[in-house]
N, C-alpha and C positions, 0 to 999 in steps of 0.2 A: 648785546646791547652796545649802542654807540652813543657817546656824548661828545659834544663839540664845544671847545673853548670854555669849559666849566671851571669854577674855582674848586679848591679842596672841598671834599664832600662831608666829612664828619670826623669824629674823634677816632682814636685808635681802635676801640671796640667796634664801632660802626664799620670802619674800613675792613677790619678782619672778618666780620660777619658777612659783609657784602661780598668780599672776594671769595669766601667759602661757599656762598649760596648762589652766586651768579656765575654760571659756567664760563661764559665768554663775555668780556666787557672790554671795549676799546675806547680810549680817550684820545680824540684828535686834538692836537695841541700845536699852536704856533709858538715857537720859542721866544718870539718878540712880544707876545701878548701878556700884559701884566695881570689880567684877570685870573689866569691859570696858576698864578703864584699866591693868590689870596685865599683865605686870610693868612697873613704872615704868622707862622707859629711862634709862640712864646718860648724863648730859650730856657732850658733847664740849667740853673746855675749850681755849682758845687755849694754844699752847705756852708754858709758863712761868707762866701765870696760875694762881693759887691753889696752886702747887706746894708751898709751905711752910706752907700754912694747914691747920687741922684738916679743912676740907672737902676739900681736895686729897688729904690723907692717907687719908681714908675712901674716896674714889673710887679710889685706887690699890689698896685692899684688896678692893674689890668686883669680881666678875667683870663683864665687859661684858654689859649687858642690852640689847643693841641689837635689841629685838624690834619688829616691825611688824605692822600689821593686814593682813588679806587681804580681798578682795572689796569690794563696795559696801555702805555702811551704809544701813540703813533705821532711822531713830531715832524714838523717842517719849519723852515725859517723863511719868513717873508716880513720885511720891514717896510711899512707904508708911510712912516714919518709921523704918525699920530697914534695915540692910545686907541682912539676909535677905529682908525683904519686897520690897526693890527688885530682888533677884536672882531671885525665884521665877518659875517658868514660868507660874503662874496669872496673875501680873501682866502678863507678855508677851501671853498669850492674850487677856486682857481688853482690852488696848490694841489688839491687832490686830482684835478683833471690833468695838471702838468705831470704828476707822478705816473699817471696811466700812459702817457706818451713816452715815458722812459722807464720801462719795466725793470731795468737792471739796477735802478736806484732804490735805496730803502727809505729815503726821506726826500721830499721835494724841496728844491731850492729855487724859488721863483724871484 
């Protein structure tokens, strides 16, 4: 299975179940694409730490965003100058095509 520029897929249980049941899964990721970093996971704080701080209060109000990635990443780095440009499928296709032209590289740098 191949996925392109996707966000984190699900919680820890989902991720583990997916990785056990899908024999081969590849995530094609532009390291400059913000979408592949979302949703941002909620940090786990030590018991009692930050409990009375504004940060602790905000964390209590947020739902748990314990999302994980699935599959194995194949990453490349291409910065197009905009969030949209970094996320476009054309950007990914160009990087994959460039990596075919240089078989000794493990990640395309376009």
